[in-house]
C-alpha positions as CSV (number, residue, x, y, z in Angstrom):
1,M,0.1,0.1,0.0
2,A,1.5,3.6,-1.0
3,F,1.9,5.9,1.6
4,E,-0.1,9.1,1.3
5,T,1.0,12.4,2.5
6,K,-1.4,14.6,4.8
7,E,-2.0,16.9,1.9
8,E,-2.9,13.9,-0.5
9,L,-5.1,12.4,2.0
10,L,-7.0,15.5,2.7
11,E,-7.6,15.9,-1.0
12,R,-8.9,12.4,-1.2
13,Y,-11.2,13.2,2.1
14,I,-12.6,16.5,0.3
15,Q,-13.8,14.1,-2.5
16,M,-15.9,11.6,-0.1
17,D,-19.6,11.9,0.7
18,K,-19.6,13.2,4.2
19,P,-21.2,10.5,6.6
20,A,-24.5,11.1,8.6
21,C,-24.4,11.2,12.3
22,P,-26.2,8.1,13.4
23,H,-27.8,9.8,16.3
24,C,-29.1,12.9,14.6
25,E,-28.7,12.3,11.0
26,Q,-26.8,15.6,10.2
27,K,-23.9,15.5,7.8
28,M,-20.7,15.4,9.7
29,T,-17.7,18.1,9.3
30,L,-14.2,17.0,8.2
31,W,-12.1,17.8,11.1
32,E,-8.3,18.4,11.3
33,V,-6.9,16.2,14.3
34,P,-4.8,18.6,16.6
35,P,-0.8,17.2,17.1
36,I,-1.6,15.8,20.6
37,N,-1.7,12.1,21.8
38,F,-5.2,10.8,23.0
39,S,-6.4,8.0,25.2
40,D,-3.5,5.5,25.2
41,G,-0.9,7.8,23.9
42,L,-0.8,6.6,20.6
43,G,-2.8,9.4,19.0
44,W,-5.7,9.1,16.6
45,G,-4.0,7.1,14.0
46,T,-5.2,9.6,11.1
47,P,-4.7,13.1,10.4
48,Y,-8.3,14.0,9.8
49,L,-11.8,12.5,11.0
50,F,-15.6,13.4,10.5
51,V,-17.2,14.7,13.3
52,C,-20.7,15.5,14.1
53,F,-20.6,19.2,15.4
54,N,-24.4,19.6,16.0
55,D,-24.8,20.9,19.4
56,D,-28.4,19.5,19.4
57,C,-27.6,16.0,18.7
58,P,-28.8,13.6,21.4
59,S,-25.7,11.9,21.7
60,F,-23.7,15.6,22.6
61,K,-26.6,16.9,24.5
62,G,-26.9,13.8,26.7
63,G,-23.4,13.3,27.2
64,W,-23.1,16.2,29.6
65,H,-25.5,14.5,32.1
66,H,-24.0,10.8,31.3
67,L,-20.4,11.9,32.2
68,Q,-21.4,13.9,35.1
69,E,-23.2,11.1,36.7
70,T,-20.4,8.4,36.0
71,M,-17.2,10.4,35.8
72,E,-18.1,13.6,37.9
73,A,-16.8,15.5,34.8
74,P,-18.1,18.8,33.4
75,A,-17.9,17.2,29.7
76,S,-19.7,15.6,26.9
77,Y,-18.7,13.5,23.9
78,R,-19.2,14.1,19.9
79,C,-19.6,11.3,17.6
80,I,-16.6,10.4,15.2
81,N,-15.9,8.5,12.3
82,E,-12.5,7.6,10.4
83,P,-13.0,8.7,6.8
84,G,-13.4,5.2,4.7
85,Q,-14.6,3.5,7.8
86,K,-18.0,2.3,8.7
87,N,-18.0,2.4,12.6
88,F,-18.7,5.3,14.7
89,E,-16.9,6.4,17.7
90,Y,-16.8,9.1,20.5
91,M,-14.0,11.9,21.5
92,P,-14.6,13.9,25.0
93,V,-15.2,17.5,24.5
94,F,-15.1,19.8,27.9
95,S,-17.0,22.7,26.3
96,P,-19.6,23.7,23.6
97,V,-16.6,24.8,21.5
98,G,-14.1,22.0,22.2
99,A,-12.4,20.9,19.1
100,T,-14.2,23.4,16.8
101,G,-11.0,24.8,16.1
102,G,-9.9,22.1,14.0
103,K,-13.2,22.2,12.0
104,L,-12.6,22.6,8.1
105,D,-15.7,24.3,6.9
106,D,-16.6,24.9,3.2
107,A,-14.5,28.0,3.0
108,A,-11.6,26.2,4.3
109,L,-12.0,23.4,2.0
110,I,-12.5,26.0,-1.0
111,E,-9.2,27.4,0.1
112,Q,-7.5,24.1,-0.1
113,E,-8.7,23.3,-3.5
114,A,-7.7,26.8,-5.0
115,K,-4.4,26.4,-3.3
116,K,-4.1,23.0,-5.0
117,E,-5.2,24.4,-8.4
118,L,-2.7,27.1,-8.3
119,T,0.1,24.9,-7.4
120,K,-0.7,22.6,-10.4
121,K,-0.9,25.5,-12.8
122,T,2.2,26.9,-11.4
123,F,4.1,23.5,-11.9
124,S,3.0,23.7,-15.3
125,I,4.3,27.2,-15.9
126,L,7.4,26.4,-14.4
127,T,7.9,23.4,-16.9
128,D,7.4,26.0,-19.7
129,Y,10.2,28.4,-18.3
130,Y,12.6,25.5,-17.5
131,I,12.4,24.3,-21.2
132,A,12.8,27.7,-22.5
133,K,15.7,28.2,-19.9
134,D,13.9,31.4,-18.5
135,W,15.4,31.6,-15.5
136,D,14.4,35.2,-14.7
137,E,10.8,34.4,-14.6
138,I,11.3,31.3,-12.6
139,L,13.2,33.5,-9.9
140,K,10.0,35.8,-10.1
141,I,7.9,32.8,-8.9
142,L,10.5,31.7,-6.3
143,L,10.3,35.1,-4.6
144,D,6.5,35.5,-4.9
145,P,4.9,34.8,-1.4
146,A,1.5,34.0,-2.9
147,I,2.6,30.9,-4.8
148,P,2.2,27.7,-2.7
149,G,5.6,26.3,-0.9
150,R,5.9,23.2,-2.8
151,A,6.1,25.1,-6.1
152,R,8.4,27.8,-4.9
153,L,10.7,25.1,-3.9
154,K,10.7,23.3,-7.2
155,A,11.5,27.0,-8.6
156,A,14.6,27.3,-6.0
157,E,15.8,24.0,-7.7
158,M,15.4,25.2,-11.2
159,V,17.0,28.7,-10.3
160,G,20.0,26.9,-9.1
161,E,20.3,24.6,-12.3
162,L,19.7,27.6,-14.7
163,G,20.1,30.8,-13.1
164,E,22.7,33.4,-13.7
165,V,25.0,34.6,-11.2
166,E,22.7,38.0,-10.5
167,A,20.2,35.7,-8.9
168,I,22.5,35.1,-5.9
169,E,21.9,38.7,-4.9
170,H,18.1,38.2,-5.1
171,L,18.2,35.0,-3.0
172,V,20.5,36.4,-0.2
173,N,18.5,39.7,0.2
174,H,14.8,37.9,0.2
175,K,13.3,36.5,3.5
176,F,11.6,33.1,2.9
177,P,9.0,31.7,5.3
178,T,9.8,28.1,5.9
179,P,12.9,26.5,7.0
180,V,12.4,23.8,4.0
181,L,12.1,26.6,1.6
182,V,15.3,28.2,3.1
183,E,17.0,25.1,3.0
184,G,16.3,24.7,-0.8
185,V,17.2,28.5,-1.5
186,E,20.4,27.9,0.2
187,A,21.2,24.9,-1.9
188,A,20.2,26.7,-5.0
189,I,22.9,29.7,-3.8
190,E,25.7,27.1,-3.4
191,Q,24.9,25.4,-6.6
192,L,25.0,28.9,-8.5
193,H,28.1,29.4,-7.1
194,E,29.7,26.2,-8.2
195,R,28.3,26.7,-11.8
196,H,29.9,30.3,-11.9
197,F,32.9,29.6,-9.9
198,T,32.2,32.4,-7.4
199,R,31.9,32.9,-3.9
200,E,31.1,35.8,-1.4
201,C,33.8,38.2,-0.2
202,P,34.2,37.4,3.6
203,Y,34.6,41.2,4.2
204,C,31.9,43.1,2.1
205,A,29.7,40.0,1.1
206,E,29.8,40.9,-2.5
207,I,30.5,38.2,-5.1
208,I,33.8,37.8,-6.4
209,K,35.4,35.0,-8.3
210,K,36.5,32.0,-6.4
211,R,40.1,32.2,-7.5
212,A,40.6,36.0,-6.9
213,T,42.7,37.0,-3.9
214,L,41.7,40.5,-3.9
215,C,38.1,41.8,-3.7
216,R,37.6,44.2,-6.6
217,Y,34.8,45.9,-4.5
218,C,36.5,46.6,-1.0
219,N,40.2,45.9,-2.4
220,K,41.0,43.6,0.8
221,E,43.2,40.5,0.3
222,V,40.9,37.6,0.4
223,P,42.0,34.2,1.2
224,R,42.2,31.5,-1.6
225,A,38.9,29.2,-1.7
């Protein structure tokens, strides 16, 4: 069985028909599992669940009284279903708004779909630019904060392969939002230096030839690379 990333699972679950809660027959909501352990400490085993968030659900309404009587706890439970499974289980909540922060409502799902489409479109554009060796346009995509991270990471790889030495200045002076993207950009900068036989001056940080012994910008002697 092939391993699916969290993003791939979400894409698949979005296409599923939402199950109906067996207690109130309301359509359940896709919910993102928080990064915490539950029950036996082993976690949920899935990054997403379907959850009944109907506050008038008999299970949720009756749960407050049941748990107060049996556990002396001010809590209730919501009906849950693991995507693709037929059985229904329950998770505890300690207030009417408990767990609602992870709800993936229609707006969130639409946003996710739009991001997926933008990523797909950007990869197609990158392919065209790569074939044309248009590294300048690829660089623009890499520097655009509105472009999804996966596409920007691919753009960094392409800039490293195709870019001229001028690209380095843009990369070192731009702030990137994630450690993964920062790492990808650093790898691209290193590749650009290797391809063009350049390096940074240790004194003024201007780009000089790797074999240079005197920086042409600050006129200081530099150690051989």
